[in-house]
C-alpha positions in Angstrom: -106.2 63.3 -88.2 -102.5 62.9 -88.1 -100.6 64.7 -90.9 -98.8 62.6 -93.5 -95.1 63.6 -93.6 -92.3 64.0 -96.1 -88.8 64.5 -94.7 -86.5 66.6 -96.8 -83.0 65.6 -97.6 -81.7 68.3 -95.2 -82.6 65.9 -92.4 -81.6 62.4 -91.7 -83.6 59.4 -93.0 -83.4 58.1 -89.4 -85.8 60.9 -88.4 -88.3 59.4 -90.9 -87.8 55.9 -89.5 -88.4 57.2 -85.9 -91.6 59.0 -86.9 -92.8 56.0 -88.8 -92.1 53.8 -85.8 -94.3 56.3 -83.8 -97.2 55.6 -86.1 -96.9 58.4 -88.6 -97.2 57.9 -92.3 -93.8 59.2 -93.0 -91.5 59.1 -96.1 -88.0 60.5 -96.6 -87.2 61.9 -100.0 -84.5 59.3 -100.4 -87.2 56.6 -100.4 -88.4 58.2 -103.6 -84.9 58.6 -105.1 -85.4 62.3 -104.8 -82.3 63.1 -102.7 -81.0 65.4 -105.4 -84.4 66.9 -106.3 -84.9 70.7 -106.4 -87.1 72.2 -103.7 -90.0 72.8 -106.0 -90.0 69.1 -107.0 -90.2 68.1 -103.3 -93.1 70.5 -102.8 -94.9 69.1 -105.8 -94.5 65.6 -104.5 -95.7 66.6 -101.0 -98.7 68.5 -102.4 -99.7 65.6 -104.7 -99.7 63.2 -101.8 -101.1 65.7 -99.2 -97.9 65.4 -97.1 -96.4 68.0 -94.7 -92.8 68.7 -95.6 -90.4 68.6 -92.6 -87.1 70.3 -93.3 -84.2 72.4 -91.9 -84.1 74.4 -95.2 -85.4 77.9 -94.7 -85.7 78.4 -98.4 -88.9 76.4 -98.4 -90.8 79.2 -96.8 -89.8 81.6 -99.6 -91.0 79.1 -102.2 -94.3 78.8 -100.4 -94.7 82.6 -100.4 -94.1 82.8 -104.1 -96.5 80.0 -104.8 -99.3 81.6 -102.8 -100.6 78.0 -102.2 -102.4 76.4 -99.3 -100.4 73.2 -99.5 -98.1 71.6 -98.8 -97.7 72.6 -95.1 -94.2 72.9 -93.8 -92.4 72.3 -90.5 -89.0 74.0 -90.3 -86.5 72.9 -87.7 -84.3 75.9 -86.9 -81.1 75.9 -84.8 -80.3 74.4 -82.5 -83.0 71.8 -83.2 -81.8 71.5 -86.8 -78.4 70.5 -85.6 -79.6 67.9 -83.0 -79.5 64.2 -83.5 -82.5 62.6 -85.2 -83.7 61.0 -82.0 -83.9 64.4 -80.3 -85.7 65.9 -83.4 -88.2 63.0 -83.4 -89.0 63.4 -79.7 -89.8 67.1 -80.2 -91.9 66.3 -83.2 -93.8 63.4 -81.7 -94.7 65.5 -78.7 -95.8 68.5 -80.7 -97.3 67.2 -84.0 -100.6 66.3 -82.4 -101.2 69.9 -81.3 -100.4 71.2 -84.8 -102.4 68.6 -86.7 -105.3 71.0 -87.5 -103.2 73.9 -88.7 -101.0 71.6 -90.7 -103.9 69.9 -92.4 -105.4 73.3 -93.2 -102.1 74.7 -94.6 -99.5 76.3 -92.4 -95.8 76.8 -91.8 -94.7 75.9 -88.3 -91.2 77.1 -87.4 -89.4 75.6 -84.4 -86.7 77.7 -82.8 -85.2 77.6 -79.3 -88.1 78.0 -76.9 -90.4 79.4 -79.6 -92.9 78.1 -82.1 -94.2 80.3 -84.9 -97.3 79.4 -86.9 -98.1 81.1 -90.2 -101.2 80.1 -92.1 -101.0 79.6 -95.8 -101.1 81.3 -98.2 -98.6 83.7 -96.9 -100.1 87.2 -97.2 -97.8 89.3 -95.0 -99.7 88.5 -91.8 -98.8 85.9 -89.2 -100.6 83.9 -86.5 -98.5 83.3 -83.4 -98.8 80.2 -81.3 
């Protein structure tokens, strides 16, 4: 099952539009009027709607660690991907999201760096699973 997505304000709404056009149930925080929302509010909304947060904000992983929760899952775009245009980000996500669907639906953090993907299952307990 394809994960439902919530794009954080750190990324362009165009990314959400491109993912929606590719068939994903995707919402940008601006569509909820949450562009100024604090990170915990974004997480609460994502968890309530069973959505995966997609962000370039690395603070989200720390919040998940403190919450010790299984949801929401998180995809973090790190440099240089976080600095790319939304069309490049969308291409990378569209190619890779199907392979991450199971771990994201179960509760995980997927971090994308240059030539590397790191998967950590939730809740964070100090161990990590590499993919």
